[in-house]
HTML snippet that shows the backbone in 3Dmol.js (N, CA, C, O; Angstrom):
<script src="https://3Dmol.org/build/3Dmol-min.js"></script>
<div id="view" style="width:600px;height:400px;position:relative"></div>
<script>
const pdb = `
ATOM      1  N   MET A   1      57.535  75.240  66.786  1.00  0.00           N
ATOM      2  CA  MET A   1      56.898  74.910  66.296  1.00  0.00           C
ATOM      3  C   MET A   1      56.902  75.544  65.195  1.00  0.00           C
ATOM      4  O   MET A   1      56.709  76.738  64.966  1.00  0.00           O
ATOM      5  N   GLN A   2      57.247  74.260  64.187  1.00  0.00           N
ATOM      6  CA  GLN A   2      57.818  74.691  62.402  1.00  0.00           C
ATOM      7  C   GLN A   2      57.402  76.063  61.700  1.00  0.00           C
ATOM      8  O   GLN A   2      56.620  75.839  60.776  1.00  0.00           O
ATOM      9  N   VAL A   3      57.671  77.311  61.851  1.00  0.00           N
ATOM     10  CA  VAL A   3      56.968  78.438  61.645  1.00  0.00           C
ATOM     11  C   VAL A   3      56.506  78.238  59.950  1.00  0.00           C
ATOM     12  O   VAL A   3      55.407  78.402  59.421  1.00  0.00           O
ATOM     13  N   SER A   4      57.055  78.063  59.706  1.00  0.00           N
ATOM     14  CA  SER A   4      56.655  78.389  57.555  1.00  0.00           C
ATOM     15  C   SER A   4      55.661  76.586  57.893  1.00  0.00           C
ATOM     16  O   SER A   4      54.890  76.276  56.986  1.00  0.00           O
ATOM     17  N   THR A   5      55.706  76.092  58.495  1.00  0.00           N
ATOM     18  CA  THR A   5      54.168  75.177  58.740  1.00  0.00           C
ATOM     19  C   THR A   5      52.679  76.413  58.363  1.00  0.00           C
ATOM     20  O   THR A   5      52.024  76.597  57.338  1.00  0.00           O
ATOM     21  N   VAL A   6      52.604  77.284  60.274  1.00  0.00           N
ATOM     22  CA  VAL A   6      52.200  78.018  60.525  1.00  0.00           C
ATOM     23  C   VAL A   6      51.792  78.703  59.790  1.00  0.00           C
ATOM     24  O   VAL A   6      50.565  78.800  59.773  1.00  0.00           O
ATOM     25  N   GLN A   7      52.703  79.636  58.678  1.00  0.00           N
ATOM     26  CA  GLN A   7      52.759  80.719  58.241  1.00  0.00           C
ATOM     27  C   GLN A   7      52.241  80.714  56.241  1.00  0.00           C
ATOM     28  O   GLN A   7      51.858  81.565  55.438  1.00  0.00           O
ATOM     29  N   PHE A   8      52.541  79.208  56.209  1.00  0.00           N
ATOM     30  CA  PHE A   8      51.515  78.398  55.085  1.00  0.00           C
ATOM     31  C   PHE A   8      50.473  77.982  55.458  1.00  0.00           C
ATOM     32  O   PHE A   8      50.101  77.182  54.600  1.00  0.00           O
ATOM     33  N   GLU A   9      49.772  78.043  56.227  1.00  0.00           N
ATOM     34  CA  GLU A   9      48.368  77.553  56.429  1.00  0.00           C
ATOM     35  C   GLU A   9      47.877  79.423  56.724  1.00  0.00           C
ATOM     36  O   GLU A   9      47.451  80.160  55.836  1.00  0.00           O
ATOM     37  N   LEU A  10      48.043  79.728  57.832  1.00  0.00           N
ATOM     38  CA  LEU A  10      47.323  80.953  57.511  1.00  0.00           C
ATOM     39  C   LEU A  10      47.607  82.276  55.784  1.00  0.00           C
ATOM     40  O   LEU A  10      47.037  83.318  55.458  1.00  0.00           O
ATOM     41  N   SER A  11      48.447  81.672  55.306  1.00  0.00           N
ATOM     42  CA  SER A  11      48.571  82.384  54.012  1.00  0.00           C
ATOM     43  C   SER A  11      47.183  81.870  53.121  1.00  0.00           C
ATOM     44  O   SER A  11      46.234  82.355  52.505  1.00  0.00           O
ATOM     45  N   GLU A  12      47.593  80.928  53.393  1.00  0.00           N
ATOM     46  CA  GLU A  12      46.219  80.165  52.475  1.00  0.00           C
ATOM     47  C   GLU A  12      44.804  80.835  53.090  1.00  0.00           C
ATOM     48  O   GLU A  12      44.045  81.669  52.598  1.00  0.00           O
ATOM     49  N   ALA A  13      44.778  80.302  54.046  1.00  0.00           N
ATOM     50  CA  ALA A  13      43.694  80.580  55.311  1.00  0.00           C
ATOM     51  C   ALA A  13      43.171  82.319  54.731  1.00  0.00           C
ATOM     52  O   ALA A  13      41.970  82.367  54.464  1.00  0.00           O
ATOM     53  N   LEU A  14      43.766  83.350  54.577  1.00  0.00           N
ATOM     54  CA  LEU A  14      44.053  84.859  53.957  1.00  0.00           C
ATOM     55  C   LEU A  14      43.624  84.894  52.682  1.00  0.00           C
ATOM     56  O   LEU A  14      42.978  85.846  52.245  1.00  0.00           O
ATOM     57  N   VAL A  15      43.980  83.755  51.909  1.00  0.00           N
ATOM     58  CA  VAL A  15      43.979  84.097  50.500  1.00  0.00           C
ATOM     59  C   VAL A  15      42.509  84.145  50.175  1.00  0.00           C
ATOM     60  O   VAL A  15      41.855  85.076  49.706  1.00  0.00           O
ATOM     61  N   HIS A  16      42.067  82.706  50.595  1.00  0.00           N
ATOM     62  CA  HIS A  16      40.734  82.520  50.780  1.00  0.00           C
ATOM     63  C   HIS A  16      39.457  83.610  51.626  1.00  0.00           C
ATOM     64  O   HIS A  16      38.373  84.002  51.193  1.00  0.00           O
ATOM     65  N   LEU A  17      39.996  83.810  52.696  1.00  0.00           N
ATOM     66  CA  LEU A  17      39.593  85.245  53.166  1.00  0.00           C
ATOM     67  C   LEU A  17      38.839  86.511  52.659  1.00  0.00           C
ATOM     68  O   LEU A  17      37.706  86.991  52.663  1.00  0.00           O
ATOM     69  N   ARG A  18      39.741  86.705  52.345  1.00  0.00           N
ATOM     70  CA  ARG A  18      40.042  88.365  50.854  1.00  0.00           C
ATOM     71  C   ARG A  18      38.888  87.932  50.157  1.00  0.00           C
ATOM     72  O   ARG A  18      37.835  88.569  50.175  1.00  0.00           O
ATOM     73  N   ASP A  19      39.143  86.286  49.204  1.00  0.00           N
ATOM     74  CA  ASP A  19      38.131  86.824  47.805  1.00  0.00           C
ATOM     75  C   ASP A  19      37.297  86.316  48.615  1.00  0.00           C
ATOM     76  O   ASP A  19      36.890  87.409  49.007  1.00  0.00           O
ATOM     77  N   PHE A  20      36.582  85.459  49.310  1.00  0.00           N
ATOM     78  CA  PHE A  20      35.284  85.733  50.121  1.00  0.00           C
ATOM     79  C   PHE A  20      34.811  86.993  49.999  1.00  0.00           C
ATOM     80  O   PHE A  20      33.895  87.578  49.422  1.00  0.00           O
ATOM     81  N   VAL A  21      35.993  87.305  50.940  1.00  0.00           N
ATOM     82  CA  VAL A  21      34.934  89.070  51.202  1.00  0.00           C
ATOM     83  C   VAL A  21      35.009  89.740  50.242  1.00  0.00           C
ATOM     84  O   VAL A  21      34.098  90.566  50.289  1.00  0.00           O
ATOM     85  N   ALA A  22      35.793  89.892  49.085  1.00  0.00           N
ATOM     86  CA  ALA A  22      35.252  90.530  48.215  1.00  0.00           C
ATOM     87  C   ALA A  22      34.543  89.624  47.285  1.00  0.00           C
ATOM     88  O   ALA A  22      34.451  90.301  46.261  1.00  0.00           O
ATOM     89  N   GLU A  23      34.033  88.566  47.077  1.00  0.00           N
ATOM     90  CA  GLU A  23      32.988  87.997  46.650  1.00  0.00           C
ATOM     91  C   GLU A  23      31.304  88.720  47.374  1.00  0.00           C
ATOM     92  O   GLU A  23      30.576  89.513  46.778  1.00  0.00           O
ATOM     93  N   ILE A  24      31.067  88.147  48.752  1.00  0.00           N
ATOM     94  CA  ILE A  24      30.519  89.198  48.952  1.00  0.00           C
ATOM     95  C   ILE A  24      30.354  90.874  48.688  1.00  0.00           C
ATOM     96  O   ILE A  24      29.290  91.452  48.466  1.00  0.00           O
ATOM     97  N   ARG A  25      31.596  91.439  48.767  1.00  0.00           N
ATOM     98  CA  ARG A  25      31.588  92.396  48.586  1.00  0.00           C
ATOM     99  C   ARG A  25      30.692  92.850  47.301  1.00  0.00           C
ATOM    100  O   ARG A  25      29.811  93.687  47.108  1.00  0.00           O
ATOM    101  N   GLY A  26      31.499  91.680  46.376  1.00  0.00           N
ATOM    102  CA  GLY A  26      30.550  92.330  44.734  1.00  0.00           C
ATOM    103  C   GLY A  26      28.742  92.087  44.755  1.00  0.00           C
ATOM    104  O   GLY A  26      27.705  92.291  44.125  1.00  0.00           O
ATOM    105  N   GLY A  27      29.395  91.423  46.157  1.00  0.00           N
ATOM    106  CA  GLY A  27      26.821  90.956  45.767  1.00  0.00           C
ATOM    107  C   GLY A  27      26.798  89.569  45.477  1.00  0.00           C
ATOM    108  O   GLY A  27      25.789  88.896  45.263  1.00  0.00           O
ATOM    109  N   LYS A  28      28.264  89.094  45.485  1.00  0.00           N
ATOM    110  CA  LYS A  28      27.711  87.748  44.553  1.00  0.00           C
ATOM    111  C   LYS A  28      27.321  86.388  46.353  1.00  0.00           C
ATOM    112  O   LYS A  28      27.405  85.193  46.639  1.00  0.00           O
ATOM    113  N   LEU A  29      27.117  87.046  46.673  1.00  0.00           N
ATOM    114  CA  LEU A  29      26.509  85.929  48.288  1.00  0.00           C
ATOM    115  C   LEU A  29      25.210  87.042  48.286  1.00  0.00           C
ATOM    116  O   LEU A  29      25.178  88.253  48.503  1.00  0.00           O
ATOM    117  N   HIS A  30      24.040  85.934  47.896  1.00  0.00           N
ATOM    118  CA  HIS A  30      22.441  86.102  48.831  1.00  0.00           C
ATOM    119  C   HIS A  30      22.172  85.714  50.287  1.00  0.00           C
ATOM    120  O   HIS A  30      22.869  85.149  51.130  1.00  0.00           O
ATOM    121  N   VAL A  31      20.772  86.268  50.304  1.00  0.00           N
ATOM    122  CA  VAL A  31      19.770  85.634  50.778  1.00  0.00           C
ATOM    123  C   VAL A  31      20.137  83.816  51.603  1.00  0.00           C
ATOM    124  O   VAL A  31      20.543  83.321  52.655  1.00  0.00           O
ATOM    125  N   ASP A  32      19.672  83.449  50.311  1.00  0.00           N
ATOM    126  CA  ASP A  32      19.570  82.482  49.945  1.00  0.00           C
ATOM    127  C   ASP A  32      20.721  80.796  49.783  1.00  0.00           C
ATOM    128  O   ASP A  32      20.487  79.592  49.687  1.00  0.00           O
ATOM    129  N   ASP A  33      22.508  82.060  49.856  1.00  0.00           N
ATOM    130  CA  ASP A  33      23.423  81.332  49.305  1.00  0.00           C
ATOM    131  C   ASP A  33      24.512  81.189  51.517  1.00  0.00           C
ATOM    132  O   ASP A  33      25.626  81.489  51.947  1.00  0.00           O
ATOM    133  N   GLU A  34      22.969  80.456  52.233  1.00  0.00           N
ATOM    134  CA  GLU A  34      23.691  79.665  52.975  1.00  0.00           C
ATOM    135  C   GLU A  34      24.548  78.385  53.130  1.00  0.00           C
ATOM    136  O   GLU A  34      25.070  78.085  54.204  1.00  0.00           O
ATOM    137  N   PRO A  35      24.669  77.619  51.963  1.00  0.00           N
ATOM    138  CA  PRO A  35      25.749  76.481  51.699  1.00  0.00           C
ATOM    139  C   PRO A  35      27.059  76.811  51.175  1.00  0.00           C
ATOM    140  O   PRO A  35      28.155  76.259  51.277  1.00  0.00           O
ATOM    141  N   GLU A  36      26.522  78.202  50.394  1.00  0.00           N
ATOM    142  CA  GLU A  36      27.871  78.949  49.833  1.00  0.00           C
ATOM    143  C   GLU A  36      28.508  79.407  51.188  1.00  0.00           C
ATOM    144  O   GLU A  36      29.718  79.604  51.085  1.00  0.00           O
ATOM    145  N   LEU A  37      27.985  79.623  52.433  1.00  0.00           N
ATOM    146  CA  LEU A  37      28.494  80.472  53.549  1.00  0.00           C
ATOM    147  C   LEU A  37      29.556  79.552  53.998  1.00  0.00           C
ATOM    148  O   LEU A  37      30.778  79.693  53.962  1.00  0.00           O
ATOM    149  N   ALA A  38      28.834  78.586  54.424  1.00  0.00           N
ATOM    150  CA  ALA A  38      29.225  76.645  55.349  1.00  0.00           C
ATOM    151  C   ALA A  38      30.419  76.719  54.805  1.00  0.00           C
ATOM    152  O   ALA A  38      31.365  76.874  55.578  1.00  0.00           O
ATOM    153  N   VAL A  39      30.726  76.614  53.110  1.00  0.00           N
ATOM    154  CA  VAL A  39      31.659  75.383  52.507  1.00  0.00           C
ATOM    155  C   VAL A  39      33.066  76.564  52.260  1.00  0.00           C
ATOM    156  O   VAL A  39      34.266  76.396  52.477  1.00  0.00           O
ATOM    157  N   GLN A  40      32.353  77.712  51.751  1.00  0.00           N
ATOM    158  CA  GLN A  40      33.616  79.314  52.278  1.00  0.00           C
ATOM    159  C   GLN A  40      34.090  78.959  53.301  1.00  0.00           C
ATOM    160  O   GLN A  40      35.223  78.477  53.292  1.00  0.00           O
ATOM    161  N   LEU A  41      33.207  79.119  54.756  1.00  0.00           N
ATOM    162  CA  LEU A  41      34.581  79.504  56.013  1.00  0.00           C
ATOM    163  C   LEU A  41      34.446  78.266  56.103  1.00  0.00           C
ATOM    164  O   LEU A  41      35.472  78.188  55.428  1.00  0.00           O
ATOM    165  N   GLY A  42      34.088  76.867  56.338  1.00  0.00           N
ATOM    166  CA  GLY A  42      34.719  75.744  56.319  1.00  0.00           C
ATOM    167  C   GLY A  42      36.080  75.419  56.075  1.00  0.00           C
ATOM    168  O   GLY A  42      36.767  74.543  56.600  1.00  0.00           O
ATOM    169  N   HIS A  43      36.461  76.514  54.929  1.00  0.00           N
ATOM    170  CA  HIS A  43      37.525  76.001  54.040  1.00  0.00           C
ATOM    171  C   HIS A  43      38.992  76.713  54.879  1.00  0.00           C
ATOM    172  O   HIS A  43      40.159  76.369  55.065  1.00  0.00           O
ATOM    173  N   ILE A  44      38.315  77.623  55.146  1.00  0.00           N
ATOM    174  CA  ILE A  44      38.718  78.948  56.125  1.00  0.00           C
ATOM    175  C   ILE A  44      39.485  78.390  57.490  1.00  0.00           C
ATOM    176  O   ILE A  44      40.677  78.299  57.787  1.00  0.00           O
ATOM    177  N   LEU A  45      38.431  78.108  58.084  1.00  0.00           N
ATOM    178  CA  LEU A  45      38.245  77.318  59.644  1.00  0.00           C
ATOM    179  C   LEU A  45      39.422  76.522  59.075  1.00  0.00           C
ATOM    180  O   LEU A  45      40.564  76.825  59.422  1.00  0.00           O
ATOM    181  N   ASP A  46      39.188  75.458  58.166  1.00  0.00           N
ATOM    182  CA  ASP A  46      40.422  74.151  58.269  1.00  0.00           C
ATOM    183  C   ASP A  46      41.118  74.250  57.437  1.00  0.00           C
ATOM    184  O   ASP A  46      41.331  73.259  56.739  1.00  0.00           O
ATOM    185  N   HIS A  47      42.129  76.179  57.005  1.00  0.00           N
ATOM    186  CA  HIS A  47      43.446  76.500  57.332  1.00  0.00           C
ATOM    187  C   HIS A  47      43.860  76.455  58.358  1.00  0.00           C
ATOM    188  O   HIS A  47      44.776  75.684  58.642  1.00  0.00           O
ATOM    189  N   ILE A  48      43.388  77.152  59.099  1.00  0.00           N
ATOM    190  CA  ILE A  48      43.222  77.634  60.920  1.00  0.00           C
ATOM    191  C   ILE A  48      43.894  76.942  62.083  1.00  0.00           C
ATOM    192  O   ILE A  48      44.839  77.090  62.859  1.00  0.00           O
ATOM    193  N   SER A  49      42.117  75.438  61.565  1.00  0.00           N
ATOM    194  CA  SER A  49      42.821  73.870  62.190  1.00  0.00           C
ATOM    195  C   SER A  49      43.361  73.523  62.601  1.00  0.00           C
ATOM    196  O   SER A  49      43.585  73.220  63.773  1.00  0.00           O
ATOM    197  N   LEU A  50      44.223  73.372  60.724  1.00  0.00           N
ATOM    198  CA  LEU A  50      45.415  72.908  59.981  1.00  0.00           C
ATOM    199  C   LEU A  50      47.079  73.796  60.327  1.00  0.00           C
ATOM    200  O   LEU A  50      48.136  73.164  60.329  1.00  0.00           O
ATOM    201  N   ALA A  51      47.033  74.794  60.505  1.00  0.00           N
ATOM    202  CA  ALA A  51      48.425  76.041  61.069  1.00  0.00           C
ATOM    203  C   ALA A  51      48.380  75.440  62.139  1.00  0.00           C
ATOM    204  O   ALA A  51      49.370  74.843  62.563  1.00  0.00           O
ATOM    205  N   TRP A  52      46.673  75.492  63.106  1.00  0.00           N
ATOM    206  CA  TRP A  52      47.406  74.745  64.715  1.00  0.00           C
ATOM    207  C   TRP A  52      47.747  73.473  64.946  1.00  0.00           C
ATOM    208  O   TRP A  52      48.817  73.438  65.555  1.00  0.00           O
ATOM    209  N   ASN A  53      47.201  72.160  64.674  1.00  0.00           N
ATOM    210  CA  ASN A  53      47.224  71.582  64.788  1.00  0.00           C
ATOM    211  C   ASN A  53      47.939  70.972  64.060  1.00  0.00           C
ATOM    212  O   ASN A  53      47.836  69.749  64.159  1.00  0.00           O
ATOM    213  N   CYS A  54      48.922  71.497  63.063  1.00  0.00           N
ATOM    214  CA  CYS A  54      49.918  70.789  62.735  1.00  0.00           C
ATOM    215  C   CYS A  54      51.512  71.131  62.813  1.00  0.00           C
ATOM    216  O   CYS A  54      52.593  70.745  62.368  1.00  0.00           O
ATOM    217  N   LYS A  55      50.749  72.440  63.963  1.00  0.00           N
ATOM    218  CA  LYS A  55      52.017  73.690  63.799  1.00  0.00           C
ATOM    219  C   LYS A  55      53.585  73.279  64.290  1.00  0.00           C
ATOM    220  O   LYS A  55      54.424  74.178  64.337  1.00  0.00           O
ATOM    221  N   ASP A  56      53.920  72.020  64.619  1.00  0.00           N
ATOM    222  CA  ASP A  56      54.859  71.230  65.037  1.00  0.00           C
ATOM    223  C   ASP A  56      55.277  70.051  64.354  1.00  0.00           C
ATOM    224  O   ASP A  56      56.314  69.530  64.765  1.00  0.00           O
ATOM    225  N   MET A  57      54.479  69.344  63.064  1.00  0.00           N
ATOM    226  CA  MET A  57      54.688  69.457  62.252  1.00  0.00           C
ATOM    227  C   MET A  57      55.991  69.749  60.680  1.00  0.00           C
ATOM    228  O   MET A  57      55.580  70.577  59.867  1.00  0.00           O
ATOM    229  N   ALA A  58      57.017  69.275  60.443  1.00  0.00           N
ATOM    230  CA  ALA A  58      57.393  69.946  58.557  1.00  0.00           C
ATOM    231  C   ALA A  58      56.708  69.982  58.242  1.00  0.00           C
ATOM    232  O   ALA A  58      55.788  69.675  59.001  1.00  0.00           O
ATOM    233  N   VAL A  59      56.336  70.378  56.824  1.00  0.00           N
ATOM    234  CA  VAL A  59      55.539  70.171  55.510  1.00  0.00           C
ATOM    235  C   VAL A  59      55.832  68.854  54.852  1.00  0.00           C
ATOM    236  O   VAL A  59      55.139  68.464  53.912  1.00  0.00           O
ATOM    237  N   GLU A  60      57.231  67.891  55.501  1.00  0.00           N
ATOM    238  CA  GLU A  60      56.627  66.660  54.815  1.00  0.00           C
ATOM    239  C   GLU A  60      55.902  65.486  55.522  1.00  0.00           C
ATOM    240  O   GLU A  60      55.410  64.471  55.028  1.00  0.00           O
ATOM    241  N   GLU A  61      55.973  65.921  56.886  1.00  0.00           N
ATOM    242  CA  GLU A  61      55.149  65.864  57.640  1.00  0.00           C
ATOM    243  C   GLU A  61      53.679  65.179  57.106  1.00  0.00           C
ATOM    244  O   GLU A  61      53.105  64.101  56.952  1.00  0.00           O
ATOM    245  N   ILE A  62      53.512  66.735  56.937  1.00  0.00           N
ATOM    246  CA  ILE A  62      52.069  67.004  57.067  1.00  0.00           C
ATOM    247  C   ILE A  62      51.849  65.826  55.926  1.00  0.00           C
ATOM    248  O   ILE A  62      51.024  64.929  56.098  1.00  0.00           O
ATOM    249  N   GLY A  63      52.752  65.931  54.635  1.00  0.00           N
ATOM    250  CA  GLY A  63      52.570  64.632  52.904  1.00  0.00           C
ATOM    251  C   GLY A  63      52.187  63.772  53.834  1.00  0.00           C
ATOM    252  O   GLY A  63      51.092  63.251  54.043  1.00  0.00           O
ATOM    253  N   ALA A  64      53.329  63.671  54.434  1.00  0.00           N
ATOM    254  CA  ALA A  64      52.875  62.360  54.570  1.00  0.00           C
ATOM    255  C   ALA A  64      51.516  61.237  55.111  1.00  0.00           C
ATOM    256  O   ALA A  64      51.463  60.029  54.878  1.00  0.00           O
ATOM    257  N   LEU A  65      50.394  62.151  55.957  1.00  0.00           N
ATOM    258  CA  LEU A  65      49.560  61.767  57.014  1.00  0.00           C
ATOM    259  C   LEU A  65      49.106  60.712  55.643  1.00  0.00           C
ATOM    260  O   LEU A  65      49.597  60.253  54.611  1.00  0.00           O
ATOM    261  N   SER A  66      47.758  60.697  56.471  1.00  0.00           N
ATOM    262  CA  SER A  66      47.134  59.588  55.864  1.00  0.00           C
ATOM    263  C   SER A  66      46.061  61.054  55.073  1.00  0.00           C
ATOM    264  O   SER A  66      45.873  62.242  55.333  1.00  0.00           O
ATOM    265  N   GLN A  67      45.596  60.073  54.036  1.00  0.00           N
ATOM    266  CA  GLN A  67      44.034  61.071  54.468  1.00  0.00           C
ATOM    267  C   GLN A  67      43.177  61.578  55.159  1.00  0.00           C
ATOM    268  O   GLN A  67      42.811  62.753  55.112  1.00  0.00           O
ATOM    269  N   SER A  68      42.544  60.218  56.287  1.00  0.00           N
ATOM    270  CA  SER A  68      42.609  59.755  57.062  1.00  0.00           C
ATOM    271  C   SER A  68      42.400  61.509  58.452  1.00  0.00           C
ATOM    272  O   SER A  68      41.540  62.299  58.841  1.00  0.00           O
ATOM    273  N   GLU A  69      43.495  61.269  58.591  1.00  0.00           N
ATOM    274  CA  GLU A  69      44.684  61.342  59.457  1.00  0.00           C
ATOM    275  C   GLU A  69      44.436  63.161  58.862  1.00  0.00           C
ATOM    276  O   GLU A  69      44.021  64.009  59.652  1.00  0.00           O
ATOM    277  N   PHE A  70      44.746  63.477  57.501  1.00  0.00           N
ATOM    278  CA  PHE A  70      44.724  64.844  57.792  1.00  0.00           C
ATOM    279  C   PHE A  70      43.822  65.737  57.812  1.00  0.00           C
ATOM    280  O   PHE A  70      43.943  66.906  58.178  1.00  0.00           O
ATOM    281  N   GLU A  71      42.394  64.912  57.203  1.00  0.00           N
ATOM    282  CA  GLU A  71      41.130  65.519  57.201  1.00  0.00           C
ATOM    283  C   GLU A  71      40.295  65.597  58.994  1.00  0.00           C
ATOM    284  O   GLU A  71      39.357  66.330  59.307  1.00  0.00           O
ATOM    285  N   ARG A  72      40.851  64.834  59.680  1.00  0.00           N
ATOM    286  CA  ARG A  72      40.729  65.274  60.995  1.00  0.00           C
ATOM    287  C   ARG A  72      41.852  65.576  61.504  1.00  0.00           C
ATOM    288  O   ARG A  72      42.333  64.678  62.196  1.00  0.00           O
ATOM    289  N   LEU A  73      42.505  66.600  61.409  1.00  0.00           N
ATOM    290  CA  LEU A  73      43.808  67.057  61.897  1.00  0.00           C
ATOM    291  C   LEU A  73      43.102  68.391  61.310  1.00  0.00           C
ATOM    292  O   LEU A  73      43.120  69.328  62.108  1.00  0.00           O
ATOM    293  N   SER A  74      42.442  68.670  59.979  1.00  0.00           N
ATOM    294  CA  SER A  74      42.137  69.996  59.613  1.00  0.00           C
ATOM    295  C   SER A  74      40.640  70.182  59.422  1.00  0.00           C
ATOM    296  O   SER A  74      40.187  70.901  58.531  1.00  0.00           O
ATOM    297  N   ASN A  75      39.687  69.335  60.516  1.00  0.00           N
ATOM    298  CA  ASN A  75      38.761  69.528  60.595  1.00  0.00           C
ATOM    299  C   ASN A  75      37.872  69.546  62.570  1.00  0.00           C
ATOM    300  O   ASN A  75      36.721  69.615  63.002  1.00  0.00           O
ATOM    301  N   THR A  76      39.310  69.435  63.190  1.00  0.00           N
ATOM    302  CA  THR A  76      39.235  69.412  64.156  1.00  0.00           C
ATOM    303  C   THR A  76      39.339  70.498  64.724  1.00  0.00           C
ATOM    304  O   THR A  76      40.378  71.104  64.464  1.00  0.00           O
ATOM    305  N   VAL A  77      38.645  70.976  65.409  1.00  0.00           N
ATOM    306  CA  VAL A  77      38.858  73.205  65.345  1.00  0.00           C
ATOM    307  C   VAL A  77      39.420  73.205  66.953  1.00  0.00           C
ATOM    308  O   VAL A  77      38.700  73.247  67.950  1.00  0.00           O
ATOM    309  N   PRO A  78      40.631  73.158  66.931  1.00  0.00           N
ATOM    310  CA  PRO A  78      41.390  74.215  68.225  1.00  0.00           C
ATOM    311  C   PRO A  78      40.382  74.798  69.511  1.00  0.00           C
ATOM    312  O   PRO A  78      39.347  75.458  69.414  1.00  0.00           O
ATOM    313  N   ASN A  79      41.043  74.330  70.673  1.00  0.00           N
ATOM    314  CA  ASN A  79      40.667  75.300  71.829  1.00  0.00           C
ATOM    315  C   ASN A  79      41.792  75.615  72.551  1.00  0.00           C
ATOM    316  O   ASN A  79      42.164  75.162  73.634  1.00  0.00           O
ATOM    317  N   PHE A  80      42.581  76.905  71.433  1.00  0.00           N
ATOM    318  CA  PHE A  80      43.463  77.033  71.759  1.00  0.00           C
ATOM    319  C   PHE A  80      44.109  76.953  73.629  1.00  0.00           C
ATOM    320  O   PHE A  80      44.872  75.990  73.712  1.00  0.00           O
ATOM    321  N   LEU A  81      44.017  77.441  74.537  1.00  0.00           N
ATOM    322  CA  LEU A  81      44.831  77.676  74.988  1.00  0.00           C
ATOM    323  C   LEU A  81      43.153  77.377  76.653  1.00  0.00           C
ATOM    324  O   LEU A  81      42.980  77.816  77.790  1.00  0.00           O
ATOM    325  N   GLY A  82      42.459  76.497  75.789  1.00  0.00           N
ATOM    326  CA  GLY A  82      41.692  76.397  77.545  1.00  0.00           C
ATOM    327  C   GLY A  82      39.811  76.555  76.973  1.00  0.00           C
ATOM    328  O   GLY A  82      39.149  76.971  76.022  1.00  0.00           O
ATOM    329  N   GLN A  83      39.677  76.036  78.036  1.00  0.00           N
ATOM    330  CA  GLN A  83      37.872  77.077  78.208  1.00  0.00           C
ATOM    331  C   GLN A  83      38.143  78.203  78.122  1.00  0.00           C
ATOM    332  O   GLN A  83      38.924  78.812  78.853  1.00  0.00           O
ATOM    333  N   ARG A  84      37.323  78.771  76.910  1.00  0.00           N
ATOM    334  CA  ARG A  84      36.562  80.167  77.106  1.00  0.00           C
ATOM    335  C   ARG A  84      35.215  80.316  77.717  1.00  0.00           C
ATOM    336  O   ARG A  84      34.271  79.528  77.765  1.00  0.00           O
ATOM    337  N   VAL A  85      35.417  81.967  78.340  1.00  0.00           N
ATOM    338  CA  VAL A  85      34.522  81.820  79.028  1.00  0.00           C
ATOM    339  C   VAL A  85      33.610  83.693  79.375  1.00  0.00           C
ATOM    340  O   VAL A  85      33.893  84.662  80.079  1.00  0.00           O
ATOM    341  N   ILE A  86      33.149  83.551  78.980  1.00  0.00           N
ATOM    342  CA  ILE A  86      31.758  84.995  78.429  1.00  0.00           C
ATOM    343  C   ILE A  86      31.422  85.151  80.311  1.00  0.00           C
ATOM    344  O   ILE A  86      30.459  84.516  80.739  1.00  0.00           O
ATOM    345  N   GLY A  87      31.964  85.701  80.956  1.00  0.00           N
ATOM    346  CA  GLY A  87      31.157  86.554  81.768  1.00  0.00           C
ATOM    347  C   GLY A  87      30.338  84.935  82.400  1.00  0.00           C
ATOM    348  O   GLY A  87      31.197  84.066  82.250  1.00  0.00           O
ATOM    349  N   GLU A  88      29.513  84.528  82.792  1.00  0.00           N
ATOM    350  CA  GLU A  88      29.256  83.356  84.052  1.00  0.00           C
ATOM    351  C   GLU A  88      29.175  82.490  82.877  1.00  0.00           C
ATOM    352  O   GLU A  88      29.542  81.337  83.103  1.00  0.00           O
ATOM    353  N   PHE A  89      28.856  82.697  81.875  1.00  0.00           N
ATOM    354  CA  PHE A  89      28.848  80.767  81.089  1.00  0.00           C
ATOM    355  C   PHE A  89      29.956  80.875  80.071  1.00  0.00           C
ATOM    356  O   PHE A  89      30.307  81.731  79.259  1.00  0.00           O
ATOM    357  N   ALA A  90      30.488  79.331  80.532  1.00  0.00           N
ATOM    358  CA  ALA A  90      31.491  79.206  79.688  1.00  0.00           C
ATOM    359  C   ALA A  90      31.209  78.434  78.525  1.00  0.00           C
ATOM    360  O   ALA A  90      30.296  77.612  78.440  1.00  0.00           O
ATOM    361  N   LEU A  91      32.253  78.808  77.383  1.00  0.00           N
ATOM    362  CA  LEU A  91      32.280  78.013  75.871  1.00  0.00           C
ATOM    363  C   LEU A  91      33.369  77.197  75.432  1.00  0.00           C
ATOM    364  O   LEU A  91      34.577  77.425  75.481  1.00  0.00           O
ATOM    365  N   GLY A  92      32.691  76.126  74.957  1.00  0.00           N
ATOM    366  CA  GLY A  92      34.566  75.563  74.413  1.00  0.00           C
ATOM    367  C   GLY A  92      34.416  74.693  75.286  1.00  0.00           C
ATOM    368  O   GLY A  92      35.317  73.884  75.512  1.00  0.00           O
TER     369      GLY A  92
END
`;
const viewer = $3Dmol.createViewer("view");
viewer.addModel(pdb, "pdb");
viewer.setStyle({}, {cartoon: {color: "spectrum"}});
viewer.zoomTo();
viewer.render();
</script>
């Protein structure tokens, strides 16, 4: 695992999450702002997805990815350890 890659992506996610929480607490998100919510959470999820999907790649390898491959890795939500189960219902 490339710890620096994981650390970078999670740090980026944390910065965006903290900023977004501050906006919400500051009253900048309203009932009709669902598109803004989707954009912000999507961006945070992109960083989390990259942290997992690129965990074995050096920064240089990530930089060498094609745009479409980078987008695929940032938009593919990982199933970290297999199927999630809550009660009798399987998730994922």
